[in-house]
N, C-alpha and C positions, 0 to 999 in steps of 0.2 A: 739711676741708682741702682747698683746692683743686689740684687736678691736671688739667695740661693734656698732651695726647699729643705727644711729640716725632715733627720730623719723620718721614716714611718713604715710601720708593723701592718699596716692594715691587712694588707693581702691575704686570700684564705689559701692555705694549703691541705684546708680538708672542707667536710661537710659538716653541718652541724643542724640542730633545728631553729628553724626561724620561729621567735616571740609573736612578729607582729609585723607587715605592711601594709604602711597604710600610700602607697604611691600612688598617686593622682587624686587623693583627699584631700580637700582644702577646706580652710578654718579662716576665720574672719581674725581673730587674734594670733598672734604666734603661740603656741604650747610651751607649757614650763620644757625645758629641755631636759630630760630626768639626768638622776644621779647615777654614776658609773660611768660616766664618759670625758674622754679627753678631747679636747677638740684640736683637730692635726690642720686645717687649711679652710679660708675662705676665697670664693673667687667670684667676680664679677663677671655678669654674660651679658646680652644685648635685651634680656626679658627680665633678669632678675640677680639675687647673690645666693648663692650655693652655699654652704657652711655642713663640712665634714667634723665628725667625730670617731675617736676609736672607744671600742668597748671596755671597760676595765673589770677585775674582779677583783677585790680586794687590793687595787693598785694594780693589778697584773694585768697584762694587755691580753685581751680573749683571741686569737688566733682566728681571723673572717670576722668579728664582730665591727658591727659600724653602725652610724647611725647618720642622717643626712638631713637639713631643712633647706628649701628653696623657696626664698621668698619673692614674689610676682614684684617687679618694681613700678608698673602703674598701678595695680590695685592695692598692695599690702599684704595680699592673703598669702600663707603660706602653706605649703606641702612638705608631708614628713615622710620619708622612709626609713623603714626600722629594719636595720639587719641584724640588730643583737641576736645571739645565738646561746643556746639554753644549755645551761654550766650545774651538772648536779652530780651529787656523790663524791667530789673530789675528796681524796682521803687524808690528804696532807700539803700544807704551803711549805714546808721544810724540804729542801730537796737534798736526798740521800747522795748522791752524785754531784762532789766538788766541782765549782767548777772551771778550774786548771784540769782536772779529769777531763771533764767536754771539751776545752777546746783542743787540748792534746789527740782525743781520738778524733776529731774533724780534721786537723791538719794533717795527720800521719795517710789519713787518706786521701785527701783532697791536694794533698802537698802545696796549699797557699797557706796563708795567711788571716787568722780571725781578727777582723776588722770589729766586730760588735757582739756580744754575746746577751743575754735578759732572761731572766724566769718569765714563763708564758704560759696561759691556760690553756689547752688544747681541749675543744667543747667536746661535749657528748652526753655518754651517760653508762658508764661515770665519766668524768672529766678529769684530765689526767693535769700534773704539773708537769714544765718540760722546759728546756733550755732550747731557747732559737738561735741560731748563732750564722752570721755574715760571714764567708770566708772571701776573700779576694784570691780569684786565682787568673792566669792568663787569658783562661776564656769566659772570664765576666764573674760576678756574684755569686756562690753556692750559697743557699740558706738550707741549713740542718735542722733538725727537731729533734732532737734526743729527751728519750724520755727520762725525768729528772729523778726518777726512783731507780731506776737498772741501767742508765747508759745504752739502753736499747735505740738505735736509730728509727724514727718513727716516719720520718719523711726525708725526702732530700729534692732538692729542684735548683738547676742552673737558671739564673734568672734573666738572663740574656734573651732578647727577643730578636731573634734573628732574622736574615735575607740572605741566599743564597746569592754571590756572585761578588761584582769587586768594588772619579773622579778625579802664565796668562793665562784664561778658564777654556774647558770645553762646553758649552750650549746647546743643548743638554748634554750630548756626546758626538762625538765623530762619525757614527754610524747614522745619525739621522741627521746632520749638519750638512754632511758632505753626501747623502741617500745613496751610501756605499755599505752594502751587506758584505762586502768581499774583506773588510779590514780585519787583523787578526793584531794580537797584541805586540809579538816579535819580542818579548822577554823586556819590553818596557822600551822599548826603544824608538827615539823622536825621528821615523824616516819619512820623507820626500810628502808622502801621499795625505800625511794627516795635519801638514802644514796649515793648510785654507781652512781646517776646524777650529783653529784657536780663535778665542775674541778677547779683544782687551776691554774690560770693565772697570765699574768706578765701585774701589769697595766702600761700603756707607757705614756710619755708626762705630767708625775704629774708635778705641782708646786714645784721647789724643797726649795722655801720660805715658804712654809705651810706644814702642818700638816693635811688637809682638802681634797677632793677627787675635787681638782680644778686642771685645768691643760690647755694645748693647747684649746683643742677640747670640753670639757666638764666641767661645773659648777654647780656643786653640790649644793642649795640652801636649799635643805628641812630643817624643824626645825628638832634642834638636829642634827646638820650634826655629823659625825661621824668623829673622827680624832687619827692617829697613829703617834707619833714622830718619828717612826723607818716605816712609811710607810705600816704597815701591816694589812690589812684588812680583817679579816679571822672572817665570821658570817655564822651562818645558817639561813634558811628562816623563824626561827622563831623569828630572830630579827631582827629591824628597819634595821640595817646597810646592811643587804643583799642586798636590793632592792636598795640602793642607790650604793651598789658597781657594781651591773650589769646592772644601768643606765650610771655610768662613763665608763665603759668596752665595754657595747654596742655603744655607742654613740663614744667612741674613734674608735673604730675599725672600723666603718665606716667613718670615715674621712680617716682612714690612707688606708683605700681601694680606696676613693677618691682620694687620692693623687697616691696611686698607676699605675691607669688611668690616670695620666698627668695632673690631673686639680689641680689647686693652687690657686684657687678663686672662690670655691664651698662652701658657708658656712665654710670656714676656719676661725675660730674663736671659743672661747669656749662656747658651747651651754648650757643654762642655764636648768636645770631641778629639779626637785623636785618627792619624793617617799611619802610623808607623807601631813598629812591633808585633802587629799579628801579623803572620804569614801565610793565613788561610785564604783558601778563595770564600770567603763570608764575612758577614758583618753582624754587628747586633747593638741591641739597646739596650743597657742594664739598668734599671730602674732602681735596684738599690745606691746607684752611685751619681744616680742622673746623666749618664754619659753613653757616648756613644763610639764605639770602635769599628773602624773599616780596614778591611783584609787586603792584603796585596798580593794574595793569590791569584792567577794568571791576570785578567785586564784589574789594574787596581780597583778597588769597587769605588772610590772616592774620586775616579778620571769620568764616572756618569753619574751627573746630576740626580737622576729618578732612583739611583741606588740613596743616593744620601739623603733626598725626601722620603722614599719610603721609610727610612728609619727616623726621620727624623716625625714623620707621623706616628710612631710609638711614641715618642717623648711627649706630643701633644697630649693625647689619649693619657697620659699619666699622670701630666698636669693636671687634667680637668676631672680625672675621677681616680682618686688614689686606690693603686693596687689594681687598677683595672687588667683584666684581660688572664686571671689565673685559671677557671674554667675553658673547655675546650672550645665552647660555642663563642665564649667574648674574647677568647684567645683569637680565633678565626675572624671577629668581628675586625680586632687588630690590627691582622694582618691583610684583610683586604680594604680596611681602611688608608694603610699605609700604602698598598698599591696602587688608589684611589688616587692619594693624595701626590703620589709621582706623577699621576697621570693630568690631574690637574692642574698642576704646576707647569708641566710642561706645555699646556694647552695657551698659554702665554705668548711663548716663542717658536714653536717646533710646528711644522706643515702635517699635516695628516694626509698622507698620500699610500697609494698601495703599496709601495717599496716599503714603508717605514710609516704603518698605521699608530695615532695617535695611542690607541688600545694596547701595543705591546710594549711593556716595561721593561727597563732595563738594555737596551736594545745594543749598545756596546759591551757592557759588562758580559752579558750572555754570550759572546762571541768564542768564550773561553771554554765553554761548556756546553754549546746546542749545536747541530748539525742543519737542523733546519730553518728555512728562509721564509719570512723573515727572525729573524733571532730573536727571541724572548723569552726573560726570566719565567713570567706569565703574562695572560693578558686578561682585562677588565673587560670584556665585551662577550664572554664564553656563554655556555648554554645549561650548565649546571643547576637543578632544583633543589629546593627545600621540602622536605628531608631526604628525597629518594637514592642524593648523591653525595651523603657525607659520608669522610672517608674517616672521619674521630683525626686527622693530622690539618693542623693549623693554615697553612698553607694552602693545601688546596682546597679547605672548608671554606677558604677565605675569598675565594674564585667566584663563590655565590653573594657573600656581600658587594663585591666589588662591583656586581656586574649590575645591582641593583643601583649601587650610588650613580654608577656610569648612565643609567637611565635615568635617574633622576638629574643628573646634569642634563640631560639632552632636553628634557621635558620644560625644566625650569629657568634652563642657561645658568652659565659657571657660576655669576655671582650670586643668585638666589639659592641656586644648590648648594653652594659652599657655606653660606651665611647658615642656612635651614641643617647642613650637616652639623658644623661644629657646634651651633646653637643648642643641638637634640644631646649630643655628648655628656652634658653637662647634668643631662636627669638618667642615665644610664647607671644602672647598677655595676657594682664592680665585676658581680659574674653573671649578668644579663645574658638572656636566650636570644637569636634573632625575630623572633618575633615581637619580644619585648623591646628589644630596641628599635624597632621597625613602628612598633606604636608609638614611642616616644618621637620618634621622627616624624611622622605623619601628625601627629599635636603640635609638633613646632613650626612646623610650616606651615595649619590653620593658626597659628599665633600671630608669625611673622608677614604672613603673606596672603591668608583669607581661604576659604573652603575649594576653590578651585587648584590652588596650590597644592594644598591639601589631597585630593583626589586624584592629582596628578604623581603623588608620592605614595600614593597606597596601590596604585595602579602598579607600579614598578616592583614593589615590592610582593605585589598579589603574581606577580607575571616570574617570580622566581618562587612563588611556594611558600614563601615565608609569612605571607597574610591572606 
């Protein structure tokens, strides 16, 4: 059954005063959910049920205010995470700035179209009444917070979560498949040296009622989407349909693997993606529309499975924890997990050689913008340490987190490691720090596999300075 996620304003763009935090505190009976909350989602994991709420103030969302309950499926015990924020000194609940004026001021600056606007409370002392607007642009959704009294722009952010770079299919890409680091894009040409890199695959979970690449786990929304009454999608890289097939197969295979791990409620829905219309050498996941956009600059990004899997990693985390990754450390965890997810998906089909090490991410896409061999967007086996090597840039800092996950994979093995990593996400705060997320991951390893596994996970985070 097709299930699309409802819109959520949960993600914070501001810091506030935390009223209470009870993460890790158990109770023998489910506590009454406080007033002033709106339920936004419930997810089932391997060990429990996780329900998330948006904080409200007089019916208006409080930016960054959240509340979550986690019910242990074995014991029925409930833990509560309370991320409600303090609202004090609000001068008025009536906006002086009309909604049309708020929308016009944003569209004039961004050049996009306002898809939604809503009155919200910006927490603090004093709190402020504000307009929150989501504007669609060619580079993703821009979220703007305007003072509802003066019209001043208080905050603005592009929600797209990006990864630099550019994928019948390549698996994972021609450089790895052919063990050839000298391959280049040649302006999307289908030249002879690439022929052996193609692989015929079975496209599963397609919607039998349609002739497009739409199915249980992936939904192609590209312009001029390819169609086939016989469901035969046979293209080469010089044709736009090739990347559309790559996106469908890569996303579907990732969700099939998640099901193999035992999860039935981790982004278990048709994931929107598009491979046409964005000409930058870049890709992004936009949480506001729950969609992935792949760029066509250099090597087309959707020609490289590892770029697709990285972006799908963002969709996974956004589904598990609403509004995940707004703050720098949480965003870094997101980028690190995306790189790790590309690595671990490649583990199933790719050789780990000196020429193309598994730890090297996006070997094919990165031929367009790197000179070093092997060509890598990033690696997951780096030596960065927390907190000494933090730079305040999510992709760079994410290399600390991805290395810890890489080591957990080595210590527990691929299957156990990925069960622990995905299950732990359910108990992350939207703006978690690396130490807090690491502790949640260690605790998850203990619940799933015992003390010895937890010790190995702790050691991996300790080696990075995180614990």
